[in-house]
C-alpha positions as CSV (number, residue, x, y, z in Angstrom):
1,M,3.9,-11.9,-9.4
2,L,2.7,-11.6,-5.8
3,R,4.2,-12.9,-2.5
4,Q,1.9,-15.8,-1.3
5,R,3.9,-16.3,1.9
6,P,1.9,-15.2,5.2
7,H,4.6,-12.7,6.2
8,G,4.7,-10.3,3.5
9,S,2.8,-8.1,1.2
10,I,3.8,-9.1,-2.2
11,G,3.8,-12.0,-3.6
12,G,4.2,8.7,-16.3
13,S,5.8,10.6,-13.8
14,R,3.2,12.6,-11.9
15,R,3.1,14.8,-8.7
16,A,1.0,13.7,-5.9
17,T,-1.3,16.1,-4.3
18,L,-2.5,16.5,-0.8
19,S,-4.9,19.1,0.3
20,G,-3.9,21.5,3.1
21,V,0.0,21.3,2.5
22,A,2.4,23.9,1.1
23,A,4.3,23.4,-2.0
24,F,7.9,24.5,-2.8
25,S,10.8,23.8,-5.2
26,V,13.4,21.1,-4.5
27,P,16.6,21.6,-6.7
28,S,17.8,18.8,-8.8
29,G,20.6,16.7,-7.5
30,V,18.9,16.1,-4.0
31,G,19.4,12.5,-3.4
32,S,18.5,10.2,-6.3
33,I,14.7,10.4,-6.2
34,L,13.9,13.5,-8.0
35,P,14.8,13.4,-11.8
36,R,14.6,17.2,-12.3
37,T,13.9,20.6,-10.5
38,R,10.3,20.6,-9.9
39,T,7.6,21.5,-7.4
40,V,6.8,19.0,-4.8
41,W,4.2,18.9,-2.1
42,F,5.5,19.3,1.4
43,P,5.4,15.8,3.0
44,V,7.2,14.5,0.0
45,A,9.8,17.3,-0.1
46,V,10.6,16.9,3.4
47,A,11.0,13.3,2.9
48,L,13.2,13.6,-0.1
49,L,15.6,16.1,1.9
50,A,15.7,13.4,4.8
51,V,16.6,10.5,2.3
52,A,19.5,12.7,0.8
53,A,20.7,13.5,4.2
54,A,20.7,9.9,5.3
55,A,22.6,9.2,2.3
56,A,25.4,11.6,3.1
57,A,25.6,10.6,6.9
58,P,25.5,7.5,9.1
59,P,21.8,6.7,10.2
60,A,20.6,8.9,12.9
61,A,18.3,7.8,15.8
62,P,14.7,7.9,14.5
63,G,13.2,11.4,14.7
64,V,9.7,10.7,13.7
65,S,7.1,8.9,15.8
66,G,4.9,6.4,14.0
67,D,2.4,6.0,16.8
68,A,-0.9,7.6,15.9
69,V,-4.6,6.9,16.1
70,I,-7.4,8.2,13.8
71,R,-11.2,7.4,14.3
72,R,-14.6,7.9,13.0
73,P,-18.1,6.7,14.0
74,A,-19.7,4.1,11.7
75,G,-22.9,2.0,12.1
76,G,-23.3,2.2,15.7
77,S,-19.6,1.7,16.4
78,E,-16.3,3.4,15.2
79,I,-13.5,2.6,12.8
80,V,-10.2,3.0,14.8
81,I,-7.0,3.0,12.9
82,T,-3.8,2.7,14.7
83,T,-0.1,3.0,13.4
84,T,3.0,2.3,15.3
85,S,6.7,3.2,15.1
86,R,7.5,-0.4,15.2
87,L,6.1,-0.6,11.5
88,A,7.5,2.7,10.4
89,G,4.0,4.2,10.4
90,A,2.4,1.3,8.6
91,I,-1.3,0.5,9.9
92,H,-1.0,-2.0,12.8
93,S,-4.5,-2.1,13.7
94,L,-8.1,-1.5,12.5
95,T,-11.1,-2.3,14.9
96,W,-14.8,-1.8,14.4
97,G,-17.7,-3.5,16.2
98,G,-15.6,-5.0,18.9
99,R,-13.2,-6.9,16.5
100,E,-9.8,-6.6,15.2
101,F,-9.5,-6.7,11.5
102,I,-5.7,-6.9,11.1
103,D,-3.4,-9.7,12.1
104,S,-0.3,-7.7,12.8
105,L,2.3,-10.3,13.7
106,D,5.8,-9.6,12.1
107,H,6.6,-6.6,9.5
108,G,4.4,-8.1,6.7
109,R,1.2,-8.8,8.1
110,Q,-0.4,-5.3,8.2
111,L,-2.6,-3.0,6.2
112,Q,0.1,-1.7,3.9
113,S,1.6,-1.3,0.5
114,A,4.5,-2.6,-1.4
115,S,6.0,-3.0,-4.8
116,N,8.0,-5.5,-6.6
117,L,10.2,-4.6,-9.7
118,D,12.5,-6.0,-12.2
119,V,16.2,-5.5,-12.2
120,G,18.0,-5.9,-15.6
121,G,15.0,-7.6,-16.9
122,K,14.7,-10.2,-14.3
123,L,11.6,-10.1,-12.1
124,F,11.3,-12.5,-9.3
125,N,8.8,-12.7,-6.3
126,E,10.2,-10.8,-3.3
127,C,13.7,-10.2,-5.0
128,F,13.6,-6.4,-5.5
129,N,10.6,-5.8,-3.1
130,P,10.3,-2.4,-1.3
131,T,7.8,-2.9,1.5
132,E,6.2,-0.2,3.8
133,A,6.3,-1.8,7.3
134,G,9.7,-3.3,7.0
135,C,11.6,-6.4,6.0
136,E,11.7,-10.2,6.6
137,R,14.4,-10.0,9.0
138,D,12.5,-7.5,11.2
139,M,10.3,-10.3,12.3
140,A,8.4,-9.6,15.4
141,G,10.9,-7.3,16.7
142,P,10.3,-3.8,18.2
143,T,11.9,-1.9,15.2
144,S,11.7,-1.6,11.5
145,T,14.4,-1.3,8.6
146,S,11.8,1.1,6.8
147,R,12.4,4.7,7.7
148,L,9.4,6.8,8.7
149,L,10.2,10.4,7.2
150,F,6.8,12.3,7.9
151,L,3.6,11.5,9.7
152,S,0.7,13.8,10.2
153,A,-2.6,12.5,11.9
154,G,-5.7,14.2,13.3
155,D,-9.3,13.3,13.7
156,R,-10.2,10.8,10.9
157,E,-7.1,11.6,8.6
158,L,-3.6,10.2,8.3
159,V,-0.6,11.1,6.0
160,T,2.7,9.5,6.2
161,V,5.9,9.3,3.9
162,T,8.1,6.2,4.2
163,Q,11.3,5.2,2.9
164,M,10.7,1.5,2.3
165,A,13.1,-1.4,3.2
166,F,13.5,-4.2,0.9
167,W,11.6,-7.2,2.1
168,L,14.9,-9.3,1.5
169,R,18.3,-8.5,2.9
170,P,21.2,-8.7,0.2
171,G,22.1,-12.3,-0.1
172,Q,18.7,-13.7,1.1
173,T,16.6,-15.9,-1.3
174,S,13.2,-16.5,-2.4
175,G,11.8,-19.1,-4.4
176,G,15.2,-20.3,-5.2
177,H,16.3,-16.8,-6.5
178,T,18.6,-14.4,-4.7
179,A,17.7,-11.0,-3.8
180,L,18.5,-8.4,-6.6
181,N,18.8,-5.6,-4.1
182,T,22.5,-4.5,-2.8
183,T,21.1,-2.6,0.3
184,A,18.7,-3.2,3.1
185,L,16.9,0.2,2.9
186,S,15.7,1.1,-0.8
187,N,15.5,4.8,-2.0
188,H,11.8,4.1,-2.8
189,L,9.2,6.3,-1.1
190,L,5.8,5.4,0.0
191,E,3.3,8.1,0.6
192,K,-0.2,7.3,2.0
193,H,-3.2,9.6,2.8
194,V,-5.7,7.7,4.7
195,R,-9.4,9.3,5.3
196,I,-12.1,7.3,7.1
197,G,-15.5,8.1,6.1
198,A,-14.8,8.8,2.4
199,V,-17.4,10.5,0.3
200,G,-19.9,10.6,2.8
201,L,-20.0,6.8,3.4
202,D,-19.4,6.0,7.2
203,H,-17.9,2.5,6.4
204,A,-15.7,3.4,3.4
205,I,-11.9,4.4,3.9
206,R,-10.0,6.4,1.2
207,H,-6.4,5.5,0.6
208,T,-4.4,7.6,-1.7
209,I,-1.2,5.7,-2.4
210,T,2.0,7.2,-4.0
211,F,5.1,5.1,-5.0
212,T,8.0,7.1,-5.8
213,L,10.7,5.4,-8.1
214,P,14.3,6.8,-7.9
215,A,15.8,8.5,-10.8
216,D,19.1,6.4,-10.7
217,E,17.2,3.1,-11.2
218,R,15.9,1.8,-14.3
219,H,12.8,-0.6,-14.3
220,E,10.7,-1.9,-17.2
221,R,8.1,-3.7,-15.1
222,A,6.6,-3.0,-11.6
223,T,4.0,-4.7,-9.7
224,F,2.4,-2.2,-7.3
225,E,0.3,-3.8,-4.5
226,I,-1.5,-0.7,-3.7
227,L,-3.1,-2.1,-0.7
228,T,-3.0,-5.4,1.1
229,G,-4.9,-6.5,4.4
230,Y,-3.7,-9.4,6.4
231,M,-6.8,-10.5,8.6
232,P,-7.4,-13.1,11.4
233,P,-8.5,-16.5,10.2
234,E,-12.0,-16.0,11.5
235,F,-12.6,-14.1,8.2
236,D,-12.8,-17.5,6.2
237,T,-15.8,-16.5,3.9
238,F,-14.1,-15.4,0.6
239,L,-16.5,-13.3,-1.7
240,R,-16.1,-11.2,-4.8
241,L,-18.4,-8.3,-5.9
242,L,-20.0,-8.8,-9.4
243,P,-20.9,-6.1,-11.7
244,D,-24.6,-6.4,-10.9
245,G,-23.7,-5.8,-7.2
246,A,-24.3,-9.4,-6.0
247,L,-21.9,-11.2,-3.8
248,E,-20.4,-14.6,-5.0
249,E,-18.5,-16.9,-2.9
250,I,-15.1,-17.9,-4.4
251,G,-13.1,-19.8,-2.0
252,P,-9.5,-18.8,-0.8
253,G,-7.8,-19.4,-4.1
254,P,-4.9,-18.5,-3.9
255,G,-4.8,-16.0,-6.7
256,E,-6.0,-12.9,-8.4
257,Q,-9.2,-12.1,-10.5
258,P,-11.0,-8.9,-11.7
259,H,-13.7,-8.6,-9.1
260,P,-13.5,-6.6,-5.9
261,V,-12.8,-9.1,-3.0
262,I,-14.5,-9.1,0.4
263,L,-13.4,-11.4,3.3
264,A,-16.1,-11.8,5.9
265,T,-16.8,-14.0,9.2
266,A,-19.2,-17.0,8.7
267,A,-22.2,-15.1,10.1
268,G,-21.5,-11.7,8.0
269,Q,-21.3,-9.6,11.1
270,H,-17.7,-8.5,10.3
271,A,-16.3,-8.1,6.8
272,M,-13.6,-6.0,5.0
273,G,-13.1,-5.7,1.3
274,C,-11.7,-3.0,-1.2
275,W,-12.5,-1.4,-4.6
276,S,-10.0,0.8,-6.8
277,P,-10.9,3.1,-9.8
278,A,-7.3,3.1,-10.7
279,R,-6.0,1.7,-13.9
280,S,-2.4,0.9,-15.0
281,R,-0.7,4.3,-16.3
282,T,0.9,2.1,-18.9
283,T,-1.3,-0.6,-20.1
284,G,-4.6,0.9,-19.2
285,R,-5.7,-2.2,-17.6
286,P,-8.0,-2.2,-14.3
287,P,-6.5,-3.6,-10.9
288,T,-6.8,-7.1,-10.0
289,Y,-7.9,-8.4,-6.7
290,G,-6.4,-11.3,-4.8
291,R,-7.2,-13.6,-1.9
292,F,-5.1,-16.0,0.0
293,A,-5.5,-18.3,3.0
294,F,-2.5,-19.5,5.1
295,P,-4.1,-22.3,7.3
296,S,-0.9,-23.3,9.3
297,Q,0.0,-19.6,10.0
298,K,-3.7,-18.8,10.9
299,V,-3.9,-15.8,8.6
300,V,-5.9,-14.6,5.6
301,K,-5.2,-11.9,3.1
302,W,-6.8,-9.7,0.3
303,N,-5.0,-7.3,-1.9
304,C,-5.3,-4.9,-4.7
305,V,-2.8,-4.9,-7.5
306,V,-1.6,-2.7,-10.6
307,R,1.0,-3.7,-12.9
308,E,3.1,-1.2,-15.0
309,E,5.2,-2.0,-18.1
310,D,7.2,-0.1,-20.3
311,K,10.2,-1.3,-22.3
312,A,11.7,2.3,-22.6
313,G,11.7,2.3,-18.7
314,L,9.2,3.3,-16.4
315,D,9.1,7.0,-15.3
316,A,11.1,8.1,-12.2
317,G,9.0,10.0,-9.6
318,A,5.5,9.6,-8.3
319,H,3.0,7.0,-9.2
320,P,-0.1,7.9,-7.5
321,Y,-3.2,5.4,-7.2
322,L,-6.4,5.6,-5.3
323,V,-8.1,2.7,-3.4
324,Y,-11.1,2.3,-1.1
325,S,-11.4,-0.1,1.6
326,A,-14.6,-0.8,3.7
327,V,-15.3,-2.4,6.9
328,G,-18.7,-3.3,8.8
329,T,-21.1,-6.2,8.3
330,R,-21.0,-8.0,5.2
331,E,-24.1,-6.1,3.9
332,Q,-22.6,-2.8,4.8
333,V,-19.5,-3.4,3.2
334,R,-21.1,-4.7,0.0
335,T,-23.4,-1.5,0.0
336,A,-20.3,0.8,0.5
337,L,-18.4,-0.8,-2.3
338,V,-21.3,-0.6,-4.6
339,A,-22.1,2.9,-3.9
340,L,-18.3,3.9,-4.6
341,R,-18.3,2.0,-7.8
342,E,-21.5,3.5,-9.2
343,G,-20.9,7.0,-8.0
344,F,-17.3,7.4,-8.6
345,D,-16.2,10.4,-10.9
346,A,-14.2,9.1,-13.6
347,E,-12.1,12.0,-14.2
348,V,-9.9,11.5,-11.2
349,V,-8.9,8.1,-12.2
350,A,-5.1,8.0,-12.8
351,A,-4.6,8.9,-16.5
352,P,-2.1,7.0,-18.7
353,Q,1.6,7.4,-18.3
354,E,2.6,11.0,-19.5
355,A,4.6,11.2,-22.6
356,R,8.2,10.6,-21.9
357,R,10.5,13.8,-22.3
């Protein structure tokens, strides 16, 4: 179940790969994230060592800046993506054509990722909810409970690794249920690799998102909100992309359905949507796409969600997914998503969960 509140993101073990980074071996026993000795890519390995150090010592002053900007020309303007330290490297702003596409108010309304997992068979909205940008108590403040462990940005590409905060602090409640986490900061890592202008399409943005589950936790169910975007209320036209490439108005929901969602201004001069080739690694099901409107808070939202289920327990380690967003006019976004969907190489779709050892 996914968070429907306006201030949040939610309502087999494989190695994540990134081009151009070195790999090395991390010994077993480093923190509780890695289940065994294995080769990991540099950003994740650095992050794991940082998590282990943090567990053994009092919190230190932040050492990684989350302030970065990447950009790329698109359709007579340029797509500009901005991250901030306030949000632990989550995307605070995306602009194109003279308009802001993200309503970044607290630590939930961003372009970001989150997960929601069961604990002891119990699964409630927001009650075990690692969130990239921070927690509910961070509100509109200048800092985040999430911890940024790695950031690299240049030209049109961005890579970050974040140790995610739980959305609720211990003792807080949501929907009548008490938080199942016992700490404010989780041991769940979120790695993202963002590239503007994916596969030759100026208006597309490629997001490779990897959730890392700790080895000392057991979960049977996980809802991965691979990507969500909280947008200004002017994006009040809710559309879905049908299999034949046509757009159909569907209203603000709330809820999920099987077709990619696009949110647009009434005139169609500005729009944003997403599509993912990913499938659940445990069930084989494709993602679902949600849309939500919060009139009193003056914000709207879309998301792309994959659910994993395994009664034997989900694998610890990396769970990678790929999703594309697109920004531009309504027609430019439609065209980009259709081209992505029709031209995608199915061989890179996430495979079913690897056989358990």
